[in-house]
Structure formats: structure tokens, C-alpha cells
C-alpha positions in Angstrom: 134.4 68.6 130.0 136.2 70.0 126.6 137.0 73.4 125.9 134.7 75.6 123.4 135.7 78.5 121.3 133.2 81.0 120.1 133.1 83.9 117.4 130.7 86.3 117.2 129.4 87.8 114.0 126.2 90.1 114.3 124.6 90.9 111.4 122.3 94.4 111.3 120.1 92.9 107.9 118.7 95.2 105.4 115.7 92.9 104.0 113.8 95.0 101.5 113.6 98.4 100.2 110.9 99.8 102.3 111.8 97.0 105.1 115.2 97.5 107.6 115.4 95.3 110.4 118.2 95.0 113.0 119.4 91.8 114.2 122.7 90.6 115.5 124.0 87.0 114.6 126.6 85.4 117.1 129.0 82.8 115.4 130.6 80.1 116.9 132.9 77.6 115.3 131.6 74.5 115.1 132.6 71.1 113.9 129.7 68.7 114.2 125.7 69.9 115.0 124.0 67.6 117.2 119.9 67.6 116.9 117.2 66.0 118.6 115.0 64.4 116.6 111.5 65.0 116.6 108.2 62.2 116.2 106.3 65.9 114.1 107.6 68.1 112.4 106.0 71.0 111.0 106.4 74.2 108.7 104.9 77.4 109.8 103.9 80.8 109.2 103.8 83.4 112.1 100.4 84.2 110.9 97.4 81.5 109.6 96.0 84.5 107.7 96.6 87.8 106.1 95.1 90.5 104.0 96.0 93.6 102.3 94.2 96.2 100.0 95.7 98.0 97.1 94.6 100.5 94.6 94.1 99.4 91.6 96.9 99.4 88.9 99.5 99.8 92.1 101.5 96.9 93.4 102.1 96.1 97.1 104.5 93.9 99.4 103.3 91.9 102.4 106.0 90.4 105.0 105.6 87.1 106.5 108.1 84.7 108.2 108.4 80.9 107.4 110.3 78.8 109.7 110.4 75.3 110.5 109.2 74.0 114.2 113.2 73.0 114.6 114.3 75.7 113.9 116.1 74.3 110.9 117.0 76.0 107.5 114.9 73.5 105.7 114.2 74.3 102.0 110.8 74.6 101.3 108.7 74.4 98.5 106.0 77.0 97.6 102.8 76.8 96.0 99.6 79.2 95.5 96.2 78.6 94.1 92.8 80.7 94.2 89.3 80.1 94.8 89.0 78.4 91.5 91.7 76.4 91.8 94.0 78.2 89.5 97.4 79.7 90.3 97.0 83.5 90.5 99.2 85.5 88.4 99.0 88.7 90.8 100.7 86.8 93.5 104.2 86.3 93.5 107.9 85.7 95.8 110.8 87.2 94.1 109.7 88.0 90.8 108.0 84.3 90.8 104.8 83.3 90.4 104.2 80.6 93.1 104.6 77.4 91.3 106.4 75.1 93.5 109.2 77.6 93.7 112.1 77.0 96.5 112.3 79.0 99.6 114.6 78.4 102.7 112.7 78.3 106.1 113.7 80.4 109.2 113.9 83.9 106.9 111.7 86.5 106.4 109.3 86.0 103.2 107.9 88.8 101.4 104.8 88.8 99.3 104.1 90.6 96.1 100.5 91.6 95.0 100.3 93.3 91.5 97.0 95.0 91.0 98.0 96.3 87.0 95.6 94.1 85.3 92.6 93.4 88.1 89.5 94.4 88.0 88.1 96.3 91.4 87.2 93.7 93.6 88.2 90.6 96.8 90.9 88.3 95.4 91.5 85.1 97.4 94.6 82.7 97.5 96.2 79.8 99.7 99.7 79.8 99.9 101.1 76.3 101.0 104.6 75.9 102.1 105.6 72.1 101.9 109.5 70.2 102.7 109.7 66.3 102.9 109.6 65.2 106.6 106.8 68.1 107.3 103.8 69.2 107.6 102.9 71.7 105.3 101.7 75.1 106.1 99.2 77.3 104.2 98.4 81.2 104.5 95.3 82.2 103.5 95.6 85.1 101.4 92.6 88.0 100.6 93.7 90.8 98.5 91.0 93.7 98.0 91.5 96.0 94.8 90.3 99.3 95.6 89.5 102.0 93.1 92.2 105.3 92.8 92.4 107.9 95.8 90.7 110.9 95.8 91.1 113.0 92.2 92.1 109.8 90.1 90.5 110.8 86.7 89.9 107.1 85.6 88.7 106.8 81.7 87.9 110.7 81.6 87.1 112.0 78.1 86.8 115.2 77.7 85.8 117.6 74.5 87.1 121.1 74.0 84.6 123.1 72.7 82.4 126.7 73.0 79.9 126.9 76.1 76.7 126.7 74.1 77.3 123.2 72.8 75.8 119.9 74.8 79.0 117.7 75.0 78.4 114.0 73.7 77.2 111.2 76.2 79.6 110.3 78.4 82.2 113.4 77.7 83.2 115.6 79.8 82.5 119.5 78.4 85.6 121.9 78.6 85.0 125.4 77.2 87.7 127.3 78.3 87.6 127.9 82.0 90.4 128.3 84.4 92.2 125.2 86.2 89.7 125.0 88.9 87.1 122.2 90.0 84.7 121.9 88.1 80.7 122.2 88.5 79.0 123.3 85.7 76.6 121.4 83.5 77.8 118.9 81.6 81.1 118.7 83.9 79.8 116.1 86.6 81.7 117.0 90.0 84.5 116.3 91.8 86.4 116.5 88.7 89.3 119.7 88.5 90.5 120.6 85.4 91.3 123.6 83.2 93.3 126.4 82.0 96.9 128.2 82.9 99.0 130.4 81.2 102.4 128.7 79.7 104.2 131.6 80.4 103.8 131.4 84.7 100.8 128.9 85.8 98.9 131.1 86.7 95.0 130.9 86.0 93.7 132.0 82.5 90.3 132.0 81.1 89.8 131.1 77.8 86.2 131.0 77.2 85.8 133.2 74.5 88.5 130.7 72.3 85.9 128.3 72.3 84.7 127.7 69.1 82.1 125.2 66.8 82.2 124.5 63.4 79.2 123.5 60.6 81.4 120.4 59.8 82.0 117.6 60.1 78.8 116.5 61.5 80.7 114.7 64.7 80.7 117.4 67.2 83.9 116.0 69.1 85.6 117.4 65.9 83.3 120.2 65.1 84.2 121.6 68.4 88.0 122.9 69.3 89.6 125.1 71.5 92.5 127.5 70.4 95.2 127.3 72.8 97.8 129.7 70.5 95.5 132.5 68.6 98.6 134.7 69.0 100.1 134.9 65.3 96.2 135.3 64.1 95.9 139.5 63.1 92.0 139.5 63.5 91.4 136.6 66.1 88.4 137.9 68.5 89.8 135.5 71.6 92.0 135.6 74.0 95.7 135.6 72.5 98.0 134.6 75.4 99.1 131.0 75.2 97.3 128.3 77.4 98.0 125.2 78.9 95.4 122.7 80.1 95.6 120.6 83.3 93.7 117.9 84.7 94.4 116.9 88.6 95.0 113.0 89.0 96.6 110.7 91.0 100.9 110.8 90.3 100.7 107.5 88.2 100.7 106.1 84.6 98.4 106.8 82.2 97.3 106.3 78.6 96.4 109.4 76.8 94.8 110.0 73.4 94.5 113.4 72.1 92.6 115.1 68.7 93.8 118.4 67.1 92.4 120.3 64.0 89.7 122.3 62.4 87.0 121.4 59.9 87.0 124.6 58.4 90.6 126.1 58.6 94.1 124.6 58.0 96.4 127.7 59.1 97.8 125.7 61.6 100.8 123.7 62.9 99.4 122.0 65.7 101.6 120.6 68.6 100.6 118.6 71.7 102.5 117.8 74.7 101.4 115.9 77.4 103.9 115.8 80.2 106.7 117.0 78.4 105.9 114.0 75.8 105.8 115.2 72.4 102.0 113.3 71.4 101.4 115.6 67.8 104.7 117.5 66.6 103.6 120.2 63.7 100.9 118.3 62.2 100.1 120.7 59.1 96.5 120.3 57.8 95.2 120.0 54.3 92.3 120.5 52.7 92.3 116.2 52.8 93.5 115.5 56.1 92.4 118.3 58.7 92.7 116.0 61.6 95.2 113.9 63.4 95.2 111.9 66.8 97.7 110.1 68.6 98.1 108.3 72.1 101.1 109.0 74.2 102.6 106.8 77.6 103.1 109.3 79.9 104.0 109.5 83.8 102.5 112.1 86.3 104.3 113.1 89.6 103.3 116.5 90.5 99.4 115.5 90.6 98.5 117.3 87.6 98.7 115.8 83.9 99.9 118.7 81.8 98.7 119.4 78.0 100.9 122.1 76.3 101.2 123.7 72.4 105.0 124.2 72.8 106.4 124.0 69.3 103.4 124.6 67.6 101.3 127.7 65.7 97.4 128.2 66.4 96.9 124.7 68.0 93.8 123.6 68.2 92.7 120.7 70.8 89.6 119.0 70.0 89.2 116.2 72.5 91.4 114.3 75.8 90.9 110.5 76.9 92.8 109.9 80.0 93.1 106.5 81.2 94.7 104.8 83.9 98.0 102.5 82.1 97.4 99.1 82.7 101.0 97.8 81.4 103.9 96.4 82.6 106.3 99.3 81.1 108.9 100.2 83.4 108.7 103.8 84.6 109.6 107.1 87.1 107.6 107.2 90.0 109.9 109.9 91.6 112.8 112.2 91.4 115.2 113.6 93.3 114.9 116.7 93.4 110.5 116.4 93.4 108.9 117.5 90.5 108.0 121.2 91.3 110.8 121.5 93.8 111.5 125.2 94.5 114.6 126.7 96.1 116.8 123.9 94.4 120.9 124.3 94.7 122.6 125.6 91.4 125.0 122.8 92.7 122.5 120.0 92.3 122.3 116.8 90.5 119.1 115.0 89.5 118.4 111.1 90.1 115.2 109.0 90.2 114.0 107.8 94.1 111.8 105.5 92.6 111.4 103.5 89.9 108.9 100.4 88.5 110.8 97.9 87.2 108.5 95.3 86.5 110.4 93.4 83.8 114.0 93.6 85.0 116.7 96.1 85.6 117.5 99.0 83.4 120.2 98.5 80.1 122.7 101.3 81.1 123.8 101.2 77.1 120.5 103.3 76.7 121.3 106.0 78.8 122.3 108.4 76.8 122.5 112.3 76.9 119.8 112.1 74.3 117.5 110.4 76.2 117.9 111.7 79.8 119.4 115.6 79.6 118.3 118.5 81.8 116.8 121.9 79.7 116.3 125.3 80.9 112.1 125.3 81.2 111.8 128.9 79.6 114.4 128.4 76.5 114.6 125.1 75.8 118.2 125.0 76.4 120.3 122.0 77.1 122.2 121.7 80.0 125.7 120.2 79.6 125.6 117.2 81.9 126.7 113.4 82.2 124.4 110.6 82.9 125.0 107.1 84.5 123.1 104.4 85.4 123.7 101.9 88.4 125.6 98.3 88.7 122.3 97.4 89.7 120.5 98.6 86.6 118.2 100.4 89.3 118.7 104.1 88.8 119.1 106.9 86.8 121.8 110.1 87.6 122.0 113.5 85.5 124.9 115.5 87.0 125.3 118.6 85.0 128.8 119.9 83.8 129.1 123.2 86.1 126.6 125.2 88.3 123.2 126.1 86.8 121.8 129.3 86.8 120.1 130.4 90.5 116.5 131.2 89.7 115.9 129.5 86.6 113.2 126.6 85.8 114.5 123.5 84.8 113.3 120.4 83.2 114.3 116.6 83.6 113.3 114.4 80.8 113.9 110.3 80.3 112.8 109.2 77.0 111.6 106.2 75.8 114.9 105.8 74.4 115.5 104.2 77.9 114.7 101.0 77.9 115.2 98.2 80.3 116.8 94.7 79.7 113.7 93.0 78.7 114.2 95.6 75.9 111.1 97.4 76.7 110.8 101.4 76.8 110.1 103.3 79.8 107.2 105.4 80.0 108.6 108.8 79.3 109.2 111.5 81.6 109.1 115.0 82.6 109.5 116.9 85.6 110.6 120.3 86.9 112.3 122.5 89.6 113.4 126.2 90.2 117.1 126.8 91.7 117.0 129.4 94.4 118.9 133.2 94.4 121.3 133.0 97.2 121.9 135.5 99.3 124.8 134.3 101.3 128.5 135.8 100.9 131.0 133.7 99.3 134.4 133.4 101.0 137.0 135.1 99.0 139.8 134.2 101.2 139.4 130.7 100.5 141.9 128.6 98.2 143.3 125.1 97.4 146.4 124.2 94.9 146.1 121.1 93.0 148.8 119.5 92.4 149.3 116.0 90.5 151.0 113.5 91.9 152.2 111.1 88.6 153.3 108.4 91.5 149.5 108.1 92.7 147.6 106.6 89.3 145.6 103.7 89.2 142.2 102.2 90.7 142.4 102.7 94.5 139.3 101.2 97.0 140.9 102.2 100.2 143.2 105.4 101.4 144.2 105.3 105.2 147.3 106.7 107.6 149.1 103.9 109.4 150.1 103.9 113.0 153.7 104.7 111.2 152.2 107.6 109.9 152.4 106.3 106.2 149.6 107.0 103.6 148.3 103.3 102.5 146.5 102.4 99.7 144.7 99.4 98.3 144.5 99.0 95.1 140.9 97.1 93.4 143.3 94.4 92.0 144.7 93.8 95.4 148.0 95.7 96.0 148.8 97.7 99.1 150.9 100.9 97.8 152.6 102.3 101.1 153.4 106.2 100.4 156.1 108.2 102.7 154.4 111.5 103.2 156.7 114.7 102.8 156.6 117.5 104.6 155.2 119.7 102.0 152.1 117.0 102.1 153.4 115.3 98.6 154.2 111.7 98.2 157.6 110.0 98.2 157.3 106.5 95.2 154.9 104.2 97.4 156.5 100.8 98.5 154.0 97.8 96.5 153.0 95.3 98.7 152.1 92.1 96.9 150.9 89.7 100.0 147.3 89.5 98.7 148.1 88.7 95.2 150.6 86.2 96.4 148.5 84.5 99.1 147.2 82.0 96.5 149.9 81.7 94.0 152.0 84.7 92.4 150.9 88.2 91.7 147.3 86.9 91.4 145.1 89.7 91.5 141.9 90.0 93.9 139.3 92.5 94.0 139.8 94.0 97.4 137.9 96.6 98.8 138.1 96.9 102.3 140.8 98.2 104.5 142.0 99.6 108.2 144.7 99.1 110.9 143.6 97.6 114.0 143.6 99.7 116.7 146.0 97.4 118.7 148.6 98.1 115.5 151.7 100.3 116.2 154.6 101.5 113.9 157.1 98.6 115.3 153.5 96.0 115.3 151.7 96.6 112.0 148.3 94.8 112.0 145.7 95.4 109.2 142.6 94.1 107.9 141.5 93.5 104.7 138.3 92.4 103.0 138.9 90.9 99.2 136.5 88.4 96.4 137.8 86.8 93.1 138.9 89.3 90.8 135.6 89.4 88.5 133.1 91.4 87.8 130.4 89.4 85.7 129.1 85.7 86.2 131.0 85.7 89.6 131.3 82.9 91.8 128.6 82.9 95.1 130.6 82.1 98.4 133.6 83.9 97.4 134.3 86.5 100.1 137.1 86.8 102.8 137.8 89.2 105.7 142.3 88.4 105.7 144.0 89.8 108.8 147.9 90.8 107.8 151.1 91.3 109.9 154.2 92.4 109.9 156.9 95.1 109.1 155.7 95.0 105.9 152.4 93.2 106.1 154.0 90.0 104.8 151.6 87.6 106.7 148.3 86.7 105.6 145.8 85.3 107.5 142.1 83.9 106.3 140.0 84.9 109.4 136.4 84.6 107.7 136.0 82.5 104.4 133.0 81.7 101.9 130.8 85.5 102.6 128.5 85.4 100.5 129.2 87.6 96.8 127.1 88.5 94.1 127.6 88.0 90.3 128.8 91.5 89.6 130.4 93.8 91.6 128.2 93.9 95.2 130.8 91.9 97.1 132.8 92.2 100.3 132.8 95.8 101.4 134.5 98.4 103.5 135.8 98.2 107.2 135.9 100.2 110.1 136.6 99.2 113.9 133.8 100.7 116.7 134.0 102.1 120.0 133.3 98.3 121.4 136.5 97.5 119.5 134.9 95.1 117.6 135.4 95.0 113.8 132.3 95.9 111.7 132.2 95.5 107.7 129.4 95.8 105.1 128.5 93.0 102.9 126.7 93.8 99.6 123.4 92.4 98.8 123.6 90.3 95.7 120.8 91.7 94.2 119.8 95.3 93.3 116.6 96.1 95.2 115.9 93.1 97.8 115.0 90.3 95.9 116.5 87.9 93.2 116.4 89.5 89.4 117.8 89.8 86.2 120.1 92.2 86.3 122.1 90.3 88.9 121.7 86.7 87.7 118.4 86.0 89.6 120.8 84.9 92.8 118.8 85.2 96.4 119.9 87.3 99.1 121.7 85.3 101.6 121.0 84.7 105.4 124.3 87.3 105.7 124.1 89.5 102.5 123.0 93.3 102.2 124.0 93.7 106.0 126.8 95.1 108.4 128.2 92.7 109.7 130.0 92.5 113.6 132.8 90.3 114.4 133.9 90.2 118.0 137.3 89.6 117.5 137.9 88.4 121.7 135.8 85.4 120.5 137.9 83.9 117.6 139.0 80.2 117.6 140.7 78.1 115.1 140.8 79.7 111.5 139.6 80.2 109.1 135.7 80.2 110.0 133.7 79.0 107.6 130.4 81.0 107.3 128.6 79.8 104.5 125.1 79.7 105.5 122.4 76.4 104.8 121.3 78.1 101.8 124.8 77.7 99.9 125.1 74.0 101.9 127.0 75.6 105.0 126.3 74.8 108.2 125.4 78.0 110.1 122.4 79.0 110.7 121.9 82.6 112.2 118.5 81.7 112.9 118.9 78.8 115.3 118.9 80.3 119.4 119.8 77.2 121.1 122.2 74.6 120.8 123.5 75.5 124.3 124.7 72.2 125.6 127.2 70.7 123.9 127.8 66.8 123.7 130.4 65.1 125.6 133.8 64.9 123.7 132.1 67.2 120.9 133.0 70.5 120.0 130.0 72.3 118.2 129.4 75.8 116.7 126.8 77.3 118.2 124.8 80.1 116.7 122.9 82.7 118.9 120.0 84.6 117.8 119.4 88.3 119.7 
């Protein structure tokens, strides 16, 4: 019987942002794969039917598993039809409507449901997966679109007025009551809205500030509430400035608001909704006494807030609030959460969850004018640095210095931030309060910062070798070896060009991971490094490598793994570490930003070995290099095939086991 060598490579797969699976794949060297022919083969879904429930205006995903009866990674064609025989636009995979799209069997599949533009009700679709030579698989999907959770104020219309006036049909009345559950006549029930003080957000009674003028005839314009009156010398109502709030479910809202007075023109009206300016310093005239405006805002603390900051004697007539049904990018949550208290003065602020229905963020639009932090009380801007990510999937603000203790700060993202389809973000505004430290800061701790001119450059990995020297891997594939002086400074480095010279003379390679083998000694250096083609845009797929370096100067290179997956940008084969089991672990970057193909990352789908922590059992390595390209790229690895246990006589096989 022939001898067989095996290489074990295990995968801890990160499939999607909200779904994490751990699986181990054993990859073994193969020269040929022999599979028995079957008379009847089928494409299979785990279930014949699936159902999901989604709130109107929201989205949700459902996971399934698609496979072939012979365990082969067959390329299938997915299509879908609803009860009317039409393509269901609300159903997609990897951002694509199911009109004959390709998908490889032998993997998890995520169906995405978008109820943004769906009415409340039940929707059906039949998904068919077809492949040549196989029986089709059919998955029946039932989608139930429900109304929003309790507290959602869909299509809420509120008239601001005095207590005696009857609101027009279809309108709720607000006559200045403090924020609370509304139960009075003309307010229906189940709604919570009202007034709070701008100074401290405590409940505020403004019932003395409601008015009804004799003109115009339209009661919606004849009535209003004074939000500000502190500058009126003869005012008989409440002079405290008020903010109006309505309890709503977190999400995106389209808000229209009107200001004005049919008699007086002694105002400079300003209205901000969730910190977004709707009306700014409108000064009425005898001919133009009213102004209305519509803004799209995002709510993340459960309350939609309307204030008059920046105005003088602002008078609000009415407001309409309804869920926003468009497809603008938006912020769903941030860190620190909106309304957080006792936040560290050393905090940064970043988006936790974004809704990106079109594409990734255009990082060029993330500027200090569009993303900024202010002191809520004074409006003073906090000097900060802002940035995005390579995946276009997050926004981060880092203050240039520690924040002040015990201060309320406001984090703002304006409509100036856009995605790559040039769609503006729904503006976001949220607050947090820093804590007041009661701890005692150490006074006897200090550090000396010493510039080392011989350490300039871009380094991706640092480690101390078994010879006691510092090794620094540069991003372009040079290894610097430093002798460490007794005082901690470094002598000029020895430059090792082994990686750059492996495929030519001084050819740059995008190198990230570097570590020494546990068996390495000062007299027998053994190092491992991961690297890819040195490009950051439109990079080729399947060019990741794991290479072993040996020799006194690490002058001998041997590629161990080749054809690891690669994104079009900088998600590459990454850092390396040896585990307590003496196996080599390394991280393999995603080919996308959020678990599926997207425009920002060149619509390159995830591969079986991407977005993962991979485990390599060095004791089972055979002939090198080992080609680990999987079937979706034209390779012969199939990590989902658990069989092929017994080889044919006189043939050496590559076996793939699944645990």
C-alpha cells in the first residue's frame, strides 16, 4: 500500500457579523481525487421551508445550508419567485436579488429580508438552487412583516396649541404638558410625549405657553407653543426654555415641522430635530410668517428630541413624525452608547452598528467638519482626529487630549458623510457624560521617550528572537535584526532581504505575520512569515503565502502554504502565533468588509478559508509547498468533504476531513 502524508489546517470561520461558527478543517496533500459516480445526485437545503418575522422598515437575515448529495462544492444557480411569479425584491443573497446568481454548494448561505418598503402582511417566495447533473433544491420562504414595537410613533401628527382648542381630525394635541404618557382628550392613548427643560432635561410644564391667534383661519397655523420666551419683557407664561420629546422605537424617521405666528413677527425661529437643523434663524416678515421643513433623523435613545437652540422666541405650530422608508445609510448605535454616563475621559467615539444599504462609506467624506464632538452645554468643539476603515464600515473619532470630567458631550455625524454611491448619511447626534474620577493618580511613575533614528519605517511585526535580538518585519518584506544595547537602545540593524529576493531581486512583498518556531535556537534559527503581493488596490485573489525561513541569517526560504485567499485591498494573510499544542495559528483576512461581497471591496465573495483563524499542524506536512486553493477558485480542496477515507491502490490522495 502506498504511503500517505497529511497536513492539518483548521479553520475557525467568521461567516457573518452576527453569526460565528467554529469548524476545523483537516487539509491533506492530494495528487488526485477519485469519487464514485452516483446514478442520482441532488442539491439540498437543510430545510424545505423557512419563515421569518421582520418589523416594517427593518431588515433581517436567515441562515441556511446548501450542499450536494455527493459532498462536492458544486456551483449552483439561485433564482426565486413569489406567489405571482415575480422576482421578490425584498429577498437577496450577498446584496443581489435572486435572478440566476451563482452560489457554491457545501457552505452556509444567508438570505436577507428587507422590509423597508413592504406593507404589513405576509409574503412568500420559492428559492430554487439548480446545477447541471443534479436535481434541483427548493426552499419555501414565508416572510411576515409586522408593525413596529410598542412605543413606535408611526405617522404621528401633533398640533401645538392652547388647552381649549380642538385639534383638527387626525391630529393629536399638545398644550404644553410635561413629558409623560398622554391620556387627555384628543391625545388617544399609548403615546408618550411632552416637554422637558433644556437646561437639565427634567419635566417642564408649559401649559401657560399655548396660544391660538385669530388668524390665519387654518388652526394648524393659528396655534403654537412658545418654546422660548425669556427675552419677552411682558410675557405672562413660563420663561424657561423647553425641549419637546416623543417616545419612539429606535430607528430612522422623517420629521416635518412648522414654526410661525399669524400676528407677531418678533421671533428668530430655530428648530433642531435630534441635533439636526431643520429651520435655522427664520425671521418672519409681514408677507412670510411661517416656515416648515423636513429632515431625516436617526433615533438611538428611544426619544425623538426637538429643541430651539440658536433661536429667539421660537414658536412651534405642528410636527409630523413617520418612519423613514428610504435607503440612506445611517447610524444605528455608537460606543459609548447614546445617553451613557460615567464615561472615561480618555474615551474615543466610534460607530458600533451602521446600516449601509447601498455600499461602504466614502472615507474621503469623513472629515472634521462632518464628524465632530462638542460640549453640549457650550457648543465648544473638541479638537479631534476622525477616520474610517479600509472596509468603509465604521467611523471613529479620537479626541486630541483627555476630555473634561463631569461634562455632557455631543457626538455628531452630518449628512456630509456619504457612501460610495454618493448617498448622504442620515444625520446622527448622541450624547454621553464623562465621569468624575475619585481615584488617586500615581505620582512616582515616569517614562523616558528616546528617539531612535535607526528604527524609522513601517513595521508590521516585532519579536525578540532566540538569539536575544529584536527582529522587525517591514510592511514591504524586509527583516531588520537589531542588537539590543544594555540601556535598551538599538544598534544599527542588519537588513535581511530573503523574502524580497525569493522571487527576484528586491521585489517588495506585503508581509504581515512573523514569529519564531518554538524549536528555534540561537544556533538554529527557524522563523515563519505570511506575505502577499505588494498592492493595496485591485489585488489578485489566491496569492497569500506562509513561508518558512531558516539559517543563521534566515537566508533560506521555503514556501509552505500557497494560494491562500486575498481581498482586493488590504485584508490579507495576517499575524502568526504558536499555540500550546505546538500548532501554528494565523489569521486569514476577509475578502469583504461585513461577511459578504460588497462594492467597496470589489464584490469579491468570501472563500472557504477567508475571514478565519487557521490552524496548521506542522507534524503532518508532506511535500511542499501545499496548495490550499479551494473549489470556488478552481482548486481541489474541499474542506466540507468528510470522506475519501481509503485511497485507491498506487494513488496518493489529498484528503479533507471535517470536524
